[in-house]
C-alpha angles and dihedrals in degrees: 000000000000124000090243090059092054095053121097118240090251092053092047090051091050091050090052089052094048096043096073090052091050091047090048090051093050091046091049091053091049093049091047090052092049091048091050090049092051091050091051092048093049091047093052092042090056097043094046093048094243098315098111098066100032112122096255096051092041089055090050090048092054092048090050094051094047092081095046089043094055090046093047092056091054091042090052090059090050093048093046091060089051099258136108135216117208095168100073096096092054091042090053087057094045097048092045090050093048090051091048092049091047093058096036108035099025097034092225121168125248097270099051090040093057093040091054090060096041094048092046092050093048092047094050091047091051092049092051090046091050092053090050094045102041106022089040092222108158111260089232090064096040094051094039086059088047091052089061099034099049091046088053092049090051091054091046099050092044096042086227092297132130112241116209123219110248102172109089093208090053091054089047090067090068103026112033130089134216118250108266096242089051091053092050091049092051092051091050092049090047092051092049091051090047092053091048091049093049091048093049091047091052091047092050094050090048091050092051093047094245125145116276134195122260118260091255092053091047091053092048091047088060100033098051096053090043092054091045092050092049091049090046095054092040093056094043093047089051085069118027104315132258111340114234092236089057091051090052091048092051090050091052091046092053092047091047092049091051093049095046097043107030110030137075090237090058092051089048090055092056091044093053092047092048096050119348096189093049090048091051092049090050090060103266113141095230094179094054090045091052092051091047093050093049090046089052089049089053092049093050091045089055090050089050089049091053092049092046094049093045092049095053093037097233145051119241131185092245097047116134095023111172093355088128090066092050090051094048092046091050091054095046094045088049092058105270117140120227086215089068135237098080137078143088134223092234091056092048091050092050089048090052090050089048092052093045090049091054091049093047096043095046090047090053088052090049091237109176116258093243091056090050090053091049092050094048092044091050092050091052092051093047092049092051091045091052090049092052092047090051091052092051091052091050095046 
């Protein structure tokens, strides 16, 4: 029996009343994030005399954010269930190093090389999740230990050396571009699927008697992403086309959005983050879910490690340093709550783009590294403070 069937008519009516307010709040956060991003872009475009948004730099910006974007989607899942993972930066370095050693020292082909990194990342994520779920050690402590341990393992297996990428197809993952007609075709297909999904979602809500958006809002919900997608492909095709890392990031983002918004597992994640004990009493296997989320985080971290290593063309012992903070900041800036139970993939992706834009713009302006760290750290603190203030107002 579904949850909707168990609810009384009065409760269902209350939910229909509350739903528009919740949707409005989520939309407001998304629009605020987009507005902030536009302001940052215009500021850097002006101060760099048009360099920031030219096609070449925009392509570089998107390749930069692909790694943080993939990490932020996995981190979002972890944060939504009320946990944290501080080990992802070190795990990016370890999985990238293992892949580099597999193709250089072991002479493995492209498939076993990539699988070695993906399997290792998933296994480590599952182990950390198991310790959190069964030993009940706080995830902060488990992954803080992982941050140190996996960095040490990376230094040990590499003997402190940088390992170059020799397989051309490995390097292609981080450095190649899609043919321009292929990119245009993918955008067209994506827009068609998006319109179909929006139409089916509206039809389903109407059939169930749930609140629906006005015709104007439905048109804007389709038109704004369509215009953004057309602008996106136009600018990228003005240079070399869609970078392969960006394509991988978009695939992960679509998969993450589907899981979080349209599956039972996604609903379980929000339920566990909202109230773990209530979720357990309702029949959700919270331990298995925790392990699964951390394993997914490990898998996505390995993918990010592969992209990172392929993009720079080598694996170094210090690769991925502090990437965990960028991923956490992206999620929080995008509207996720560190208390759990709230967050969206779109917000995390926008947060990742915001962080990458700051990195790219400040680098173009030759801002010293220590100033960049201060700015990003300050933004993270402000984002968390605003989230806590919002929770106090709503309590």
